[in-house]
C-alpha positions as a Markdown table, in Angstrom:
| # | Residue | x | y | z |
|---|---|---|---|---|
| 1 | Unk | -61.6 | -111.8 | 83.9 |
| 2 | Unk | -64.8 | -109.7 | 83.4 |
| 3 | Unk | -67.5 | -109.9 | 86.0 |
| 4 | Unk | -71.0 | -110.8 | 85.1 |
| 5 | Unk | -74.0 | -109.3 | 87.1 |
| 6 | Unk | -77.3 | -111.1 | 86.6 |
| 7 | Unk | -80.6 | -109.2 | 87.2 |
| 8 | Unk | -84.2 | -110.2 | 87.2 |
| 9 | Unk | -86.6 | -108.0 | 85.1 |
| 10 | Unk | -89.2 | -105.8 | 86.8 |
| 11 | Unk | -93.0 | -105.9 | 86.6 |
| 12 | Unk | -92.8 | -102.1 | 86.4 |
| 13 | Unk | -92.0 | -101.1 | 82.8 |
| 14 | Unk | -92.1 | -97.9 | 80.8 |
| 15 | Unk | -94.5 | -97.9 | 77.8 |
| 16 | Unk | -92.8 | -95.9 | 75.0 |
| 17 | Unk | -95.2 | -94.0 | 72.8 |
| 18 | Unk | -92.9 | -93.5 | 69.8 |
| 19 | Unk | -89.7 | -95.1 | 68.4 |
| 20 | Unk | -88.6 | -97.9 | 66.2 |
| 21 | Unk | -89.9 | -101.4 | 67.0 |
| 22 | Unk | -87.7 | -104.2 | 68.2 |
| 23 | Unk | -85.2 | -105.8 | 65.7 |
| 24 | Unk | -84.9 | -109.3 | 67.1 |
| 25 | Unk | -81.7 | -110.1 | 65.0 |
| 26 | Unk | -79.9 | -107.1 | 66.7 |
| 27 | Unk | -80.4 | -108.3 | 70.3 |
| 28 | Unk | -77.7 | -109.8 | 72.3 |
| 29 | Unk | -77.4 | -113.6 | 72.4 |
| 30 | Unk | -78.6 | -114.2 | 68.8 |
| 31 | Unk | -79.1 | -118.0 | 69.3 |
| 32 | Unk | -82.3 | -117.1 | 71.2 |
| 33 | Unk | -83.8 | -115.4 | 68.1 |
| 34 | Unk | -86.2 | -118.2 | 67.2 |
| 35 | Unk | -87.7 | -118.6 | 70.6 |
| 36 | Unk | -88.0 | -114.8 | 70.8 |
| 37 | Unk | -89.8 | -114.7 | 67.5 |
| 38 | Unk | -92.2 | -117.5 | 68.6 |
| 39 | Unk | -93.2 | -115.6 | 71.7 |
| 40 | Unk | -93.6 | -112.1 | 70.1 |
| 41 | Unk | -97.1 | -111.1 | 69.5 |
| 42 | Unk | -98.1 | -109.1 | 66.4 |
| 43 | Unk | -98.8 | -106.1 | 68.7 |
| 44 | Unk | -95.3 | -106.3 | 70.3 |
| 45 | Unk | -93.6 | -106.7 | 66.9 |
| 46 | Unk | -94.7 | -103.2 | 65.8 |
| 47 | Unk | -94.7 | -101.5 | 69.3 |
| 48 | Unk | -92.1 | -98.8 | 70.0 |
| 49 | Unk | -89.0 | -100.3 | 71.7 |
| 50 | Unk | -86.7 | -98.8 | 74.3 |
| 51 | Unk | -83.2 | -99.8 | 75.6 |
| 52 | Unk | -83.7 | -102.3 | 78.5 |
| 53 | Unk | -81.9 | -99.9 | 80.9 |
| 54 | Unk | -84.8 | -97.5 | 80.4 |
| 55 | Unk | -87.7 | -100.0 | 80.0 |
| 56 | Unk | -87.5 | -101.5 | 83.5 |
| 57 | Unk | -88.6 | -99.2 | 86.2 |
| 58 | Unk | -89.2 | -101.3 | 89.3 |
| 59 | Unk | -87.7 | -101.0 | 92.7 |
| 60 | Unk | -84.4 | -102.7 | 91.9 |
| 61 | Unk | -83.9 | -100.6 | 88.8 |
| 62 | Unk | -84.7 | -97.4 | 90.6 |
| 63 | Unk | -81.9 | -98.1 | 93.1 |
| 64 | Unk | -79.5 | -99.3 | 90.4 |
| 65 | Unk | -80.0 | -96.4 | 88.0 |
| 66 | Unk | -78.4 | -98.2 | 85.0 |
| 67 | Unk | -78.6 | -95.2 | 82.6 |
| 68 | Unk | -76.2 | -93.3 | 84.8 |
| 69 | Unk | -73.5 | -95.9 | 84.6 |
| 70 | Unk | -70.9 | -95.8 | 81.8 |
| 71 | Unk | -71.6 | -97.9 | 78.8 |
| 72 | Unk | -68.6 | -100.2 | 79.4 |
| 73 | Unk | -69.9 | -100.8 | 82.9 |
| 74 | Unk | -73.4 | -101.5 | 81.8 |
| 75 | Unk | -72.1 | -104.3 | 79.6 |
| 76 | Unk | -71.3 | -106.3 | 82.7 |
| 77 | Unk | -75.1 | -106.7 | 83.3 |
| 78 | Unk | -77.4 | -109.4 | 81.8 |
| 79 | Unk | -81.2 | -109.2 | 82.5 |
| 80 | Unk | -83.2 | -112.5 | 82.4 |
| 81 | Unk | -86.5 | -111.8 | 80.6 |
| 82 | Unk | -89.6 | -114.0 | 80.3 |
| 83 | Unk | -90.1 | -112.6 | 76.8 |
| 84 | Unk | -86.6 | -112.3 | 75.4 |
| 85 | Unk | -84.6 | -114.9 | 77.4 |
| 86 | Unk | -81.5 | -112.8 | 78.2 |
| 87 | Unk | -80.7 | -109.2 | 77.2 |
| 88 | Unk | -78.1 | -106.6 | 77.8 |
| 89 | Unk | -79.0 | -103.0 | 79.0 |
| 90 | Unk | -78.6 | -101.5 | 75.5 |
| 91 | Unk | -80.8 | -103.9 | 73.8 |
| 92 | Unk | -84.0 | -102.2 | 72.6 |
| 93 | Unk | -87.2 | -104.1 | 73.4 |
| 94 | Unk | -91.0 | -103.3 | 73.7 |
| 95 | Unk | -92.9 | -103.4 | 76.9 |
| 96 | Unk | -94.4 | -106.9 | 77.7 |
| 97 | Unk | -96.2 | -108.9 | 80.3 |
| 98 | Unk | -95.2 | -112.6 | 80.5 |
| 99 | Unk | -94.6 | -115.2 | 83.3 |
| 100 | Unk | -91.2 | -116.9 | 82.6 |
| 101 | Unk | -91.3 | -120.5 | 81.5 |
| 102 | Unk | -88.0 | -121.4 | 83.0 |
| 103 | Unk | -88.1 | -124.9 | 81.8 |
| 104 | Unk | -88.3 | -124.0 | 78.1 |
| 105 | Unk | -85.7 | -121.2 | 78.3 |
| 106 | Unk | -83.1 | -123.3 | 80.4 |
| 107 | Unk | -81.5 | -125.3 | 77.5 |
| 108 | Unk | -81.3 | -122.2 | 75.3 |
| 109 | Unk | -79.9 | -119.9 | 78.1 |
| 110 | Unk | -77.4 | -122.4 | 79.5 |
| 111 | Unk | -74.6 | -122.2 | 76.7 |
| 112 | Unk | -75.1 | -118.5 | 76.2 |
| 113 | Unk | -74.8 | -117.5 | 79.9 |
| 114 | Unk | -72.1 | -120.1 | 80.6 |
| 115 | Unk | -70.2 | -118.3 | 77.8 |
| 116 | Unk | -71.1 | -114.8 | 79.1 |
| 117 | Unk | -69.9 | -115.7 | 82.6 |
| 118 | Unk | -66.6 | -117.3 | 81.4 |
| 119 | Unk | -64.2 | -117.8 | 84.3 |
| 120 | Unk | -65.1 | -114.5 | 86.0 |
| 121 | Unk | -67.1 | -113.9 | 89.1 |
| 122 | Unk | -70.9 | -113.8 | 88.8 |
| 123 | Unk | -72.9 | -111.6 | 91.0 |
| 124 | Unk | -76.5 | -113.1 | 90.9 |
| 125 | Unk | -79.1 | -110.6 | 92.0 |
| 126 | Unk | -82.1 | -112.6 | 90.6 |
| 127 | Unk | -85.2 | -113.7 | 92.4 |
| 128 | Unk | -85.8 | -117.4 | 92.7 |
| 129 | Unk | -88.2 | -117.5 | 89.7 |
| 130 | Unk | -85.5 | -116.3 | 87.4 |
| 131 | Unk | -82.7 | -118.3 | 89.0 |
| 132 | Unk | -84.6 | -121.4 | 87.8 |
| 133 | Unk | -84.0 | -120.4 | 84.2 |
| 134 | Unk | -80.1 | -120.8 | 84.6 |
| 135 | Unk | -78.0 | -122.2 | 87.4 |
| 136 | Unk | -74.3 | -121.9 | 86.9 |
| 137 | Unk | -72.8 | -125.4 | 87.0 |
| 138 | Unk | -69.6 | -126.9 | 88.6 |
| 139 | Unk | -66.6 | -124.5 | 88.3 |
| 140 | Unk | -68.8 | -121.6 | 87.4 |
| 141 | Unk | -71.0 | -122.2 | 90.5 |
| 142 | Unk | -67.9 | -121.9 | 92.7 |
| 143 | Unk | -67.4 | -118.3 | 91.1 |
| 144 | Unk | -71.0 | -117.3 | 91.7 |
| 145 | Unk | -72.5 | -115.4 | 94.6 |
| 146 | Unk | -76.3 | -115.3 | 95.0 |
| 147 | Unk | -77.5 | -112.2 | 96.8 |
| 148 | Unk | -80.0 | -112.7 | 99.6 |
| 149 | Unk | -81.3 | -109.8 | 101.8 |
| 150 | Unk | -82.5 | -110.0 | 105.4 |
| 151 | Unk | -83.9 | -107.3 | 107.6 |
| 152 | Unk | -82.8 | -107.4 | 111.2 |
| 153 | Unk | -84.9 | -105.8 | 113.9 |
| 154 | Unk | -84.5 | -106.6 | 117.7 |
| 155 | Unk | -82.3 | -109.6 | 116.9 |
| 156 | Unk | -84.9 | -111.1 | 114.6 |
| 157 | Unk | -84.4 | -111.6 | 110.9 |
| 158 | Unk | -87.1 | -111.4 | 108.2 |
| 159 | Unk | -87.2 | -111.2 | 104.4 |
| 160 | Unk | -89.0 | -108.1 | 103.1 |
| 161 | Unk | -89.5 | -108.5 | 99.3 |
| 162 | Unk | -89.7 | -104.7 | 98.5 |
| 163 | Unk | -86.7 | -104.0 | 100.7 |
| 164 | Unk | -84.7 | -106.9 | 99.3 |
| 165 | Unk | -85.2 | -105.6 | 95.7 |
| 166 | Unk | -84.1 | -102.1 | 96.6 |
| 167 | Unk | -81.0 | -103.5 | 98.4 |
| 168 | Unk | -80.0 | -105.8 | 95.6 |
| 169 | Unk | -80.2 | -102.8 | 93.2 |
| 170 | Unk | -77.9 | -100.8 | 95.6 |
| 171 | Unk | -75.4 | -103.7 | 95.9 |
| 172 | Unk | -75.3 | -104.2 | 92.1 |
| 173 | Unk | -74.7 | -100.5 | 91.6 |
| 174 | Unk | -71.9 | -100.2 | 94.2 |
| 175 | Unk | -70.1 | -103.3 | 92.8 |
| 176 | Unk | -70.4 | -102.1 | 89.1 |
| 177 | Unk | -69.5 | -98.5 | 89.9 |
| 178 | Unk | -66.5 | -99.5 | 92.0 |
| 179 | Unk | -64.6 | -100.4 | 88.7 |
| 180 | Unk | -63.0 | -103.3 | 90.5 |
| 181 | Unk | -63.0 | -106.9 | 89.1 |
| 182 | Unk | -62.8 | -109.3 | 92.0 |
| 183 | Unk | -61.3 | -112.6 | 91.1 |
| 184 | Unk | -63.1 | -114.7 | 93.6 |
| 185 | Unk | -66.3 | -114.7 | 95.6 |
| 186 | Unk | -64.5 | -113.9 | 98.9 |
| 187 | Unk | -62.8 | -110.9 | 97.1 |
| 188 | Unk | -66.3 | -109.8 | 95.9 |
| 189 | Unk | -67.7 | -110.2 | 99.5 |
| 190 | Unk | -64.8 | -108.0 | 100.8 |
| 191 | Unk | -65.7 | -105.4 | 98.3 |
| 192 | Unk | -69.4 | -105.5 | 99.2 |
| 193 | Unk | -68.5 | -105.3 | 102.9 |
| 194 | Unk | -67.1 | -101.7 | 102.4 |
| 195 | Unk | -70.6 | -100.4 | 102.0 |
| 196 | Unk | -73.0 | -103.1 | 103.4 |
| 197 | Unk | -73.2 | -105.4 | 106.4 |
| 198 | Unk | -73.0 | -108.8 | 104.9 |
| 199 | Unk | -72.3 | -112.5 | 105.5 |
| 200 | Unk | -70.8 | -115.0 | 103.1 |
| 201 | Unk | -71.7 | -118.7 | 103.3 |
| 202 | Unk | -69.7 | -121.2 | 101.3 |
| 203 | Unk | -71.5 | -123.7 | 98.9 |
| 204 | Unk | -73.3 | -126.4 | 100.8 |
| 205 | Unk | -72.6 | -128.9 | 98.0 |
| 206 | Unk | -70.8 | -129.2 | 94.7 |
| 207 | Unk | -72.4 | -127.2 | 92.0 |
| 208 | Unk | -74.1 | -124.8 | 94.4 |
| 209 | Unk | -73.3 | -121.1 | 94.5 |
| 210 | Unk | -72.1 | -119.1 | 97.5 |
| 211 | Unk | -74.6 | -117.2 | 99.4 |
| 212 | Unk | -74.0 | -113.5 | 100.0 |
| 213 | Unk | -76.5 | -112.3 | 102.6 |
| 214 | Unk | -76.9 | -108.5 | 103.0 |
| 215 | Unk | -78.2 | -107.6 | 106.5 |
| 216 | Unk | -80.2 | -104.4 | 106.7 |
| 217 | Unk | -81.0 | -102.9 | 110.0 |
């Protein structure tokens, strides 16, 4: 059972100066092509494109360093994108600015991402904005761990956005680079615990994911 690692995009993006433009029909998840075409501006349609692993340059992606991971490991990742719905690291796309419309993407992403996740474990490193675009349901939710990050200082816990992004990138890299394929969320947590202080909370209701909280000190 292959693992799926879900990522948010980043606001920080490279702006390629040369190269072929995006070919929508060659992107992963081809059922999203019509929606992608509707959102693509004339300028974006002719702009140079880069593989997503090089395009996103934010804090999470700096810690994750996707380009240094082997191609077969990169295929475990899916990036949720306001512009393109869902993409893989090898998909070539232009730079863009767009706020995600989770409601319009949700019915399109649901069957594709449910299929991509299959019966494997899903490590969800997305921020809340992008979680809204697809929430694994029923049996798949029971195989999903959503990563939260808290900073502990003098016994008090706070959420620090910049720090959380960096830590999520580190966790995603550690899990992917390990080459291991945990078969359950508790197995995944045991793997993460080798490198990070973390706490695992079981789902609070049917259809909810596990919560994997990384504690940084």
